[in-house]
Each structure stands twice: as structure tokens, then as C-alpha cells.
N, C-alpha and C positions, 0 to 999 in steps of 0.2 A: 705435737704438731699438726695435728692435726686441726688445732685452733690457729695457730700460726698458716696453714698450707688456705683454710678460709678464711683469714685475712688477708693473704696478700692476693688472695682471689675476688674479695667483693673490693679491693682497694683497685684492679686494678680494671673492672667490672664498670667501672665509670668511664674507663677511654676505648669503650668498645663501639667499633660503629660511627667513628666522628668522619667515616668517609675519605677516598682519596683528595679531592680538593684539600680538605682540612691538613690532610699528609705532607703534600706537597708546601705547604703553605710553611709549616713549621721548621719540616728541614732544611728549607731556603733560611727563613731565619735564624735557624739555629747555627749557618755557618757566618750569617753577619753577625752574630753573636762573640764572634772570636776576634772580634773587634776591640770588644769592651774588656774583653778579656787581657788582649794588650797594652792597651790602656791604662787600665786599673794599675797594672804590675810593672811596664816597662818604657814608659811614656815618662814619667816624672823623672825617675832614674837617668834614664839614656839625657834626656835633654837637660837634667843637671851637669850631666861630667861632659856634655857639649858646651858648658860655661854660661846657660841661662839662669836666673837667680828663681825664687820661689816666684814675684811676683808676676815675673815673666811667665813660666809654665800656668801660673793661674790663668795670665789673659788669654795664653793660646786654650786653652780649656775654656775661656770665656767666650773666644771668638764665635767657635762651633756651636756653643751653648745658645746663645745672642741672635744666630743669623738663625739656626733652626728654629727658633722659637717667632722671629719677625716672618719666616717662608711657608711657615704649618699653617696658617688662616688662610692664606691665601689659594696652596695647593690644595690645602682639605677642602674649601668650597670648591673647586674646580676638577677634585675627583670625585663629589658626591653628585656633579652633572654629566663628570664626563669618563667615567670610570675609573677604578683602583690602581687597575694592573700596570696602566704604562706610567704612572709617578712611582711603584715599586720600583721595576724594571730601572726607569732613568736614577732613581735613588740608589738602587744597589751600583749602577755603572760610575757615579759620581764617586761616594764611599770608595771603590778598590782603585780608581785613580789616584784619590789623596793619599790613599795609607802608601800605594806605591813610590806617591812624590815626598810624605814623608820621611820616609828612608832612603831617598837622595837630596835632601839640602836641608842644610844647616843654619843660611842665614833668618834671622828673627823676620824680618817683613813678610820675607817668602813663607814663611812657615804662617803665620799671620793669616797669609790670601790663602792657603792651604785649608786651614780650619777654617773660613768663611765657605769654603766649598765643600766641606766635611757637613760643615750646618744646612748649606741648602741641598744636599743629600738625605740630611734627618728628615728635615723641614719638608722635602716630598714623600719619603717613603714611609714615615713611621707611623703617623698618622690614615694613610689610607692604607697601609697592612694591618691595623685593631681594622678597621672597620670593613676590609676586606674578608679578613679571619670570623669577625664576629656572625657574618651574613653565609658563610661557610655550611655552617653547622642550624639545625634547631634550638631553640632556647633551652631545650633539654639538655642539649649537650654542651650549652658554651662554655659554661662552671669547668666540666672538664677540657674543654678544648684549651683554654686559656691556661691554665695548670699545667697540662702537657706539653703547652709553648715554653713556657715557661721551663720546666724540668727540661726539656729536650736543650733547648739554649744555654742552661746549666752545665749541661754535659758537655759541649762545647766551650763553653767558659773555664773548666775542670782540666780539659785536654792544654788552653792557648794558656794556663797558667802554668800548668808543668811543664808546660814549654819555656817556662822562664831560665829554664837552667842552661839552656841552649847558648847563651853568648858564655858562659862562663866553662862550656866543653869544647868550641871553637876559639878562645883564645888560649886555653891548656895544652889542649889534642891537635890543633889545626895550626896555631901561629898566628893566628883572626889579630889586628890591632884591637884598642880599645873601644871604640866609636863600629870599627867595622863587623865585630861580633853579633851587635845591636840591629844591623841593618836586614838580613835577611828576616828576622821575626817581625820587624815592624812591617815589613814588605808583606809576608804570608796572606795575613787576610787581605790584603788589598785582591789576589787572585783569585781567594776563597770566596769574595763579591763574587766574582765573573760567573763562577760556577754556580751560588745562588742564584743569578740572574739567567742562567738556563734552567734552573729548578721552578722558576717564577714562571718563568714563558707557559713551563709545561700545566699550567693550572687557569682553572675556569675567574673570568672574575664577573660573579652572578649580578643579574642585573635587577634594580629595584628601580618601583613608582616612584617618581620625584614628584615633591609637593614644592615649585618654585615661587609661592606667594610669600614666602620669607624667607630668610637663609636659614634661621632654624625658629622653632617654635616657642613660645612662651614657658610653656611644663619643661622643656629642658633645657632653657635661660636658667630657672631658678635651682635644677638641680645643678646644671654646671656652676651656677655663681656660689653656692654652697661648698661645693666641691672644692670649686676654685680658691676659695680663701685658704682652709685645710691645705691644699697642694703646694702655694705661692709659702707660706709657711715650711714644709716639711722640705721645700727645694734651697729654701734660704741656706736651713741647717746644714745641709745636706751636701751641700756647695761650700763650708768648711771646710769639710774633713773629707767627704767621701773619695773624691777626686785627687787626695792629697794623701791618701795615706800610706802610700807608698812611697812618699817625699817622707813622711813624719818618721816611721820606721827606721827610713837612712840616715834621720838628724839625730833621733832620741835614739835610740841601740846599735845602730850604726851596720845594720843588717843591708843587705843587699837583696839582688833580683833572685839569686841562687838559694840561698836561704828562702826567702818571700814564697818564691813560686810553689812551693810543698806546701805552705797553709794554704796561701788563697785556690790551692786544686781540692784540699780537703774542707776548706770551707764552702764550697761552691758546688762540691761532691754531695755533700751534707743536705744542702740546698735543695739538691735534686731529687734526694726522693723525702723531703718534707715536701717540694712542687705535687709529688705524687699522693699524698697522704691528705694535701688540703681542702678539694671537693671532700670526703668523708667526714673531716676532722669542723668543718664547716656544718655540713648535714647533723651533727651530731650537737653544738654546741649555741649554733647560730652565725651566721656569716658576718656580722657586726661584732658581737664578741670574742669570737676569733681575731679577726682586723686589732679590734682593741687592745686585749690582754697580749697578743703575740708583741706588737708594737711598743707597747708601757713599755712591758717585761726587756726589750731591747734598747731602751734608750737610757735606763736602768744600768745596764753591761757598758751604755758609749761611756758614760761620763768616769765610771771605773777605770777603763781602759788606762788613762794620761798617768792615775794613781798609782799602779800596777808597778813592781818594782824590776821586772825582768822579763825575758820575752815570751816566757813560754806561762807566766800566766798570762801577760797580753794575748799569747797566742790562741790560749782556751776563749776568753774574752771575746776576741776579733773575731771567732768562728761562731758560737751562741748567738753571737750581737747580728750576726748578718742574717742568720738563720730564721730569727726570730723577726727580723724588720723587712725581711723579703718575700718571705713564704704567703703574707699576707694579698700580695698587690694581686695577683689572679683575681681574689675574690674582688679588689677594688673596681680592676677594670671592666668585669664581667657585671658588676653592681650598676656601674656607670652607664659601658652601651647598653644594657640591657632596658633600660628607662627613658633610651633615648629613639626615636623614630629611625625604621631601618634607611631611608631616602638622608638622615642629618648626619649618621655616626660618623662619617671623616671629617665631617664642620667640627663636630662636636668632642673628637677625640684631639682634631686641632687646635681647639680652645685650650682643652685639659693639656697639650703641651706645650702651649704659650705658659699657662698659669705656671709649669713645671719649668720650662727654659729659662724664660727668663730673670724669675728671680734666683735660680740658679747658677747662671751664669753670670749676676755680680759678685755673689762672696767666693769662689777660688782667690781671686787676687787681696780677695782680705784675711781668707785663711792663708795662704802664703805669706803675708806678710806680719801676722801674727804669730806664727811660726817662727818666724825669723827674727822680728824685732823684738816682741811682747812676751810672750810665751807660749811654750809646745802644747801647755795643757788649756791655752784662753778658747781654741777653736772649738772642744769636745765640749766644754761647759755651756757653752756660746748654741750651741746644735744642740741638745739635751735639751736649751729652757726653750728653745722654738720648737724640737719635737714633741717635747710634752703638751703646747701649748696647741699647736694644732689637734696630737691627738686625741687630748680635751672636746675641741671643736667639734671633731668629724662626730665623738659619738651624741654630743650634745644636737648636731643638726641631722641626724640619722637615725634615731635612735629609736623613733616615731612612726618615722613615714615606713620603715622597713620591718617596722616593729616584731613582725612573726617569725620571720630570723631563721627557717632553716631556708640553705642557700638554693636551692632550686626556687623558693617563693620571690626570690628576689628577680627571676629570670624572666 
């Protein structure tokens, strides 16, 4: 009992003293993460029931991703020059409006326009937020803050996943129609985004000394070029499968959101606890080894999913795949931002976003096409090849530059 108590105490000691500003930013971002839970679980099934096919659903996802990628660089550069707060606030407002409109509109052309607005919101807010959060704490606390941000966001993701049973409850208990039963859940993240906006308004935007001689330094360019190659490969693979997971469950196993809701909730609950443990694991084994080991193990589980015979086995593989793949993300974010000059972080984060979002926007339509016309397994195998290649390259690129390898050595 004493050992367990000491372990818990040591784990949570990493998060002591992060400060009011970081706490406000984490709270606001957690409310925005509710959007991701609804998009992952409800969107593909809901839009399939409105009559859209897999390719069209993929294009809705792609429109938001591609717009966000194109918008992120100019907004990131401008945020480094003019302050991050205003872009986070505007991004929150636009994303909130987008989700409310998603609940009201069915025409595909109009849905594409809404996805473009959501992409603009992401381009404005995501890069500016990462830089704002990185600048809100000392280098010693940065790993912990990004891990805590991921953990708290996962907690809200769990809530949004569990609310996936709401459409079924509204249909059976209150007589809602098929499509109408989804609309309250789709609109809810929109209203929460406006609550997040109020929370962000309370936080302060730390000023940094600006270097106006160039957009970004040569040192930062070298790091981001290597990371961009890795990030692009991962994002290409992810786009084939991840945004279409609930659609795959729907096609392959015939399960809908009321069955998937507990699975998605459990997955993100476990991920929450893994984020809390991530700083301690990295301190013991090293950040690079932690990233490579967890993500390569996750890739193996991903490839096994389409080969599995029933929902129970698939569910177990799904949970542990998500846990292992995502638990290292705070370490990667902290690593990249820590070697970037403070006045370049929003710009660097924008470049990182582009290397993710543009490739990731290209493959959801392909994933939907493969699932419907070729094989339900094909996207998983192709994704696994891309993941394994990216992880191998990540180790090759960064094993020497950060070889000392306790997590705090990266800060």
C-alpha cells in the first residue's frame, strides 16, 4: 500500500506548480477536445445515415484538414508577431459555430463549406495554442504540462464518447426521429467551444522577444524538416483509418454508436491515465526509446485488427492500439517545441501542423474508397506500412541529437 501511495504521489508531483495560466489553457482546450470525440464516434455514422457514402464522408474530413493546413502557416507566423491569444479566441468561436451548423445542415455542398470554416478555426487556433501553452511554463515543467493537457483533454473525450448512447436514448425513450436524435450531441461541442472562449479570455498571453530577421531560424528548419518527413508519413497512414474507425465498425461488424460509445470511452479513459504516467516513464527509459517502443507496438496491434474474428477481440486490440500510439504524443510535442526559439514556436507549430494536415487530408477519401470497393482490411495494412516506416525514420533522425535521453534533457 505504501509503495502504491508513493508511486501515485511521485506521478502527480510532476504536475505541481504548473501555474494559473497553464491551468486555464488546459481547461479551455479540454472543452474543445469534446469536438474530437463527437467527430470520431458520431460523425461517420450520422452522415452515412443522411445518405452520404464513404468517399463523401472522407471529403468532409479532408476539407477541414486541408483548409486547416493551408491556414495554419500564415496564422502561425502572424500569431508569433501579434500574440497568440486573439487567434485562439477566434478559432474557438468559429469552431463553435461550425458544430452548431453541422447539426442543422444536410446538403453536401453546404457541409463542405462548414468543414472549410472548421478548418480555418483549426488553422487559427491549434498552432497558436501550442505556442501559448509552451510559453506559459518553464522548460522544467513543459513535458508535464503537455502530458497533463493531453490527459485532461482525454477525460473530456471519454465523456463525449460515453454520450454516444444519447441518440439511441432519444429515439427509444423520447420518440426522436433517426437523424434528429443525433443533432443535440453534434451541436453540444459548439456550445462548449464558446464556454472555452470565455476561459481562454481569462488567461494571459506572455510576450516574447521577437526576431524579425527571418521567419524561422536555420536550426529550427533542420529539426522541422526531419520531423516533417516523419509526421507526413504517419498522417498519411492515419487518414486511411483513424477518422473512419467507427465507419469501419459499422461496415465490418454492424455496430453503431450506442455499442461503440463504451469502447471509445474506455479507450480514452485508459489513455488519460497513460498520459499521467508518460513523464515518469520517459524519465526512466528516455523519451526517444519510449516513443519508438510504444508506437511500434501499436502498429503491430493495428495490423491485427482487420484479421480478428469478432467484436470482443477487435475491441481489446483497438483500446491498446490507441493507448500505445497516442501516449507518446505529449513527449513528441514537448521535444519539438523545446528546441525551437520561443518567438518562433507558433510558426514552428504551424509548419508541424501543415506536415500533418495536408497528407492527412488526402487519404480519408482513399480509405473510404478502399473500405467500400476493395477490402475492409486494405487501409489497415497500408497504414501499418506507413507507420512502421515513419517510426523507423524518427529513431534514425533523432537518436543521436537527443541521445542522452531523459525527458528533461530534451527541454
